[in-house]
PLY file of the C-alpha trace (Angstrom):
ply
format ascii 1.0
element vertex 107
property float x
property float y
property float z
element edge 106
property int vertex1
property int vertex2
end_header
7.02 -3.94 25.49
3.54 -3.96 24.41
3.45 -4.01 20.52
0.38 -1.80 20.79
2.52 0.86 22.43
4.90 0.57 19.68
2.20 0.89 17.19
0.96 4.22 18.91
4.63 5.40 18.78
4.89 4.66 15.18
1.83 6.67 14.45
2.79 9.49 16.76
5.96 9.75 14.60
3.85 10.11 11.44
1.54 12.65 13.07
4.71 14.49 14.18
5.95 14.53 10.65
2.97 15.58 9.15
2.55 18.41 11.43
5.80 20.08 10.71
5.23 21.12 6.97
1.75 22.21 7.57
2.75 24.14 10.68
5.77 25.85 9.10
4.04 26.44 5.81
1.20 28.26 7.60
3.30 30.19 9.79
5.29 31.43 6.91
2.06 32.63 5.29
2.18 30.12 2.54
-0.75 27.88 1.14
-0.23 24.21 1.11
-2.14 21.00 0.52
-4.36 19.87 3.03
-7.01 17.02 3.03
-9.71 19.97 3.22
-8.44 21.35 -0.19
-10.30 20.64 -3.46
-9.22 18.21 -4.70
-8.35 16.73 -1.34
-4.49 16.41 -0.90
-3.96 18.45 -4.09
-5.45 21.93 -4.15
-4.05 24.39 -1.61
-5.40 25.34 1.62
-4.98 28.80 3.24
-2.09 29.45 5.57
-4.30 29.78 8.48
-5.91 26.30 7.90
-2.44 24.89 7.65
-1.44 26.24 10.85
-4.60 24.90 12.60
-4.00 21.52 10.62
-0.40 21.31 11.84
-1.29 22.03 15.22
-3.89 19.37 15.40
-1.31 16.96 14.17
1.10 18.17 17.15
-1.74 17.41 19.54
-2.25 14.03 17.71
1.35 13.21 18.19
1.57 14.23 21.71
-1.57 12.14 22.65
-0.07 8.87 20.90
3.56 9.51 22.22
3.02 10.82 25.76
-0.36 9.35 26.86
0.02 5.96 25.60
2.37 3.59 27.81
5.67 4.77 29.10
7.49 6.68 26.34
11.21 6.97 26.82
13.38 8.97 24.58
16.34 7.17 25.82
14.96 3.74 25.01
15.67 2.35 21.79
12.42 0.44 20.88
10.13 3.46 21.24
12.33 5.86 19.29
12.79 3.34 16.40
8.98 2.99 16.11
8.90 6.82 16.29
11.54 7.07 13.74
10.11 4.39 11.25
6.53 6.28 11.31
8.04 9.70 10.59
10.44 8.30 7.88
7.73 6.42 6.17
5.11 9.40 6.15
7.90 11.73 4.93
8.90 9.44 2.18
5.29 9.13 1.10
4.81 12.98 1.41
8.04 13.65 -0.58
7.14 11.46 -3.39
3.34 12.53 -3.49
3.76 16.38 -2.88
7.05 16.64 -5.01
5.00 16.56 -8.17
3.61 19.81 -7.23
6.80 21.52 -5.73
9.26 20.21 -8.33
10.76 17.79 -5.68
10.50 14.83 -8.20
13.63 15.54 -10.47
14.18 13.17 -13.31
17.73 11.93 -13.69
0 1
1 2
2 3
3 4
4 5
5 6
6 7
7 8
8 9
9 10
10 11
11 12
12 13
13 14
14 15
15 16
16 17
17 18
18 19
19 20
20 21
21 22
22 23
23 24
24 25
25 26
26 27
27 28
28 29
29 30
30 31
31 32
32 33
33 34
34 35
35 36
36 37
37 38
38 39
39 40
40 41
41 42
42 43
43 44
44 45
45 46
46 47
47 48
48 49
49 50
50 51
51 52
52 53
53 54
54 55
55 56
56 57
57 58
58 59
59 60
60 61
61 62
62 63
63 64
64 65
65 66
66 67
67 68
68 69
69 70
70 71
71 72
72 73
73 74
74 75
75 76
76 77
77 78
78 79
79 80
80 81
81 82
82 83
83 84
84 85
85 86
86 87
87 88
88 89
89 90
90 91
91 92
92 93
93 94
94 95
95 96
96 97
97 98
98 99
99 100
100 101
101 102
102 103
103 104
104 105
105 106
């Protein structure tokens, strides 16, 4: 398989993982951090903006996963690339946004 396809699937997984909290928070009517908030990534953006940002991320994930190469959900290599992208973005988000939402508990 082409390593550029794997790279595309990696970022597709990251876009997919990023889309979910924005789309869900916005759909629930809750504000959430976006790159457009002040300060960027720390301030809250409206629920409407979060739905739009989540949807844009879903489109990005679709383009990177479906429109590049021959993505096969039954093949290990593209699913590993997607999973690693989703995992790494989610771990970053958990540590970064945990300080705002009480997710970084001290042991």
